C-alpha positions as CSV (number, residue, x, y, z in Angstrom):
1,N,110.6,78.8,133.9
2,A,107.9,80.7,132.0
3,G,106.4,77.6,130.3
4,Q,106.3,76.9,126.6
5,L,107.0,79.7,124.2
6,H,103.9,80.3,122.0
7,S,105.1,83.2,119.8
8,V,107.8,85.8,119.1
9,D,106.8,89.2,117.7
10,V,109.6,91.1,116.1
11,T,107.5,93.9,114.6
12,N,109.9,96.2,116.5
13,P,113.3,94.4,116.0
14,L,114.8,96.5,118.7
15,K,112.3,95.0,121.2
16,P,111.3,91.4,120.4
17,L,108.3,90.3,122.3
18,L,108.1,86.7,123.7
19,F,104.7,85.3,124.7
20,Y,104.3,82.5,127.3
21,P,100.6,81.7,127.7
22,D,101.0,79.1,130.4
23,F,101.8,81.8,132.9
24,A,100.2,84.7,131.0
25,Q,103.6,86.3,130.7
26,L,105.3,88.6,128.1
27,Q,109.0,89.0,128.0
28,I,110.6,92.0,126.2
29,L,114.1,91.6,124.9
30,D,116.6,94.2,123.7
31,S,118.4,94.2,120.3
32,K,121.0,91.8,121.7
33,L,118.2,89.4,122.9
34,T,118.8,90.2,126.6
35,L,115.8,90.2,128.8
36,Q,114.7,93.7,129.6
37,S,111.4,93.2,131.4
38,S,108.6,90.8,132.1
39,I,104.9,91.6,132.1
40,Y,102.5,89.4,134.0
41,L,99.2,89.8,132.2
42,R,97.1,88.5,135.1
43,N,98.0,91.6,137.0
44,F,96.0,93.5,134.4
45,N,92.9,91.2,134.5
46,V,94.1,89.3,131.4
47,I,93.5,85.8,132.8
48,Q,93.7,83.4,129.8
49,P,95.6,85.1,126.9
50,V,95.9,83.0,123.8
51,A,97.3,85.4,121.2
52,V,99.5,88.6,121.7
53,C,101.1,91.2,119.4
54,Q,102.8,94.5,119.6
55,S,101.0,97.7,118.7
56,S,102.6,100.3,116.4
57,Q,100.8,102.9,118.6
58,G,102.7,101.6,121.6
59,G,101.7,98.8,123.9
60,Y,100.4,95.3,123.4
61,W,97.2,93.7,122.0
62,M,96.0,90.3,123.4
63,F,92.9,88.1,123.2
64,D,91.7,86.8,126.5
65,M,89.7,83.6,126.4
66,Q,88.4,84.1,129.9
67,D,86.0,86.8,128.8
68,Y,86.4,86.6,125.0
69,Q,87.7,90.1,124.8
70,L,90.4,91.8,122.6
71,K,92.4,93.9,125.0
72,K,95.2,96.5,124.8
73,I,97.7,97.5,127.4
74,D,99.7,100.7,126.8
75,L,103.4,101.3,127.4
76,S,102.6,102.6,130.9
77,L,101.0,99.2,131.6
78,Q,97.5,100.4,131.9
79,L,94.6,98.4,130.4
80,K,93.3,100.9,127.8
81,I,91.0,99.0,125.5
82,E,88.5,96.2,125.9
83,S,86.4,95.1,123.0
84,G,83.5,93.6,124.9
85,N,82.6,90.0,124.6
86,V,83.4,89.0,121.0
87,A,81.5,85.7,121.4
88,Q,78.3,87.6,122.0
89,T,78.9,89.7,118.9
90,L,79.8,86.8,116.6
91,G,77.3,84.2,118.0
92,Y,80.1,81.7,118.5
93,S,83.2,81.3,120.7
94,P,86.4,81.9,118.8
95,V,89.6,80.1,119.6
96,P,92.3,82.3,118.0
97,N,95.9,81.4,117.4
98,F,97.5,84.5,115.9
99,L,97.1,88.3,116.3
100,L,98.5,91.2,114.2
101,E,98.1,94.9,114.1
102,K,98.6,96.6,110.7
103,D,97.8,100.2,109.9
104,V,94.3,101.0,111.3
105,N,93.2,97.4,112.0
106,V,93.8,94.5,114.3
107,Y,93.6,91.0,112.7
108,L,92.7,88.0,114.9
109,N,93.0,84.6,113.3
110,N,90.3,82.1,114.2
111,P,91.3,79.0,112.2
112,S,87.8,77.6,112.1
113,T,86.0,80.7,110.7
114,G,88.6,83.0,109.3
115,I,90.4,86.3,110.2
116,L,88.4,88.6,112.5
117,V,89.1,92.3,111.7
118,F,88.8,95.0,114.4
119,D,89.5,98.7,114.5
120,L,92.0,100.3,116.8
121,Y,89.4,100.7,119.5
122,G,88.5,97.0,119.6
123,G,85.3,97.4,117.5
124,Y,84.5,94.3,115.3
125,I,84.4,95.1,111.6
126,K,84.2,91.9,109.6
127,T,85.5,88.4,109.1
128,I,87.7,87.5,106.2
129,P,86.7,83.9,105.4
130,I,90.1,82.3,105.0
131,T,90.2,79.3,107.3
132,N,92.8,76.9,108.8
133,L,95.7,79.4,108.9
134,K,98.5,79.4,111.4
135,S,99.8,82.9,110.6
136,F,99.7,85.5,107.8
137,Q,101.4,88.7,106.8
138,I,99.9,92.0,105.4
139,I,101.9,94.1,103.0
140,G,99.9,97.1,101.7
141,N,96.5,95.9,100.7
142,D,97.6,92.3,100.3
143,L,97.1,89.5,102.9
144,L,99.7,86.8,102.3
145,F,99.4,83.3,103.7
146,V,100.5,79.7,103.1
147,K,97.9,77.1,102.4
148,D,98.1,73.7,100.7
149,N,101.8,74.1,100.0
150,K,101.3,77.4,98.1
151,M,101.7,81.1,99.1
152,M,98.5,83.0,98.3
153,K,97.7,86.7,98.1
154,H,94.3,88.0,99.1
155,H,93.6,91.6,98.2
156,L,91.8,93.3,101.1
157,K,89.8,95.7,99.0
158,T,89.0,93.8,95.8
159,L,88.9,90.4,97.5
160,Q,90.7,88.8,94.6
161,E,92.9,85.8,95.5
162,N,96.0,84.8,93.5
163,E,98.9,82.4,93.9
164,V,102.3,84.0,94.6
165,M,104.9,82.3,92.4
166,L,107.8,81.0,94.5
167,P,111.1,79.3,93.8
168,A,110.8,75.5,93.7
169,H,110.5,74.0,97.2
170,D,109.5,70.9,99.2
171,S,106.5,70.9,101.5
172,L,106.1,74.6,102.3
173,L,105.4,75.4,106.0
174,S,105.8,79.1,106.0
175,A,106.9,82.0,103.8
176,R,107.5,85.6,104.5
177,F,108.7,88.8,102.7
178,E,110.9,91.2,104.7
179,Q,113.1,94.1,103.4
180,S,113.6,92.8,99.8
181,K,114.1,89.2,101.0
182,L,111.9,86.1,100.8
183,Y,112.2,83.5,103.5
184,L,110.9,80.0,102.8
185,L,110.5,77.4,105.6
186,T,110.0,73.9,104.3
187,T,110.0,70.5,106.1
188,A,113.7,70.1,105.0
189,S,115.2,73.6,105.1
190,L,115.0,77.4,105.6
191,S,115.9,79.3,102.4
192,F,116.6,83.0,101.8
193,Y,116.1,84.8,98.5
194,S,116.8,88.4,97.5
195,Y,114.4,90.1,95.0
């Protein structure tokens, strides 16, 4: 009834976050995947959200295409942060598809130009010029992403880019490292590896 599921954020595995953009709705589950609550973003003046993620500081980040703003709602469901019109700052209108908070930054993926980096107050910092991504992961100072059937590692400080050597695989769709395990999703299978 909520429309098509766009993304699932399990940054906090005890409270998975489901995002349904058609009705601007978030659903929060418990550790047994039972629905705990629903948040209707339009009640908070978030009209056309296209990307959402959890915040380690508590609350939820989202990008609203209605006014091209990065916004944050806290756990008491108050709109706390608005970035201002990002399209005016950048000189173009981004169409993001993925959002991630890590450490002291928020990363907004705009496939046509790269990853837009913001501080925790919604201030634009820079663009990392890695284009055509669907998602990515940040571990320490390394930004990990899949492109052209390879997993790549981009160091956020030195800007060096290297290929991450993976086990043999078919057409790689996605790869992720979590708690000493590597997950590889290909066109034919989902594989798990310990390291």
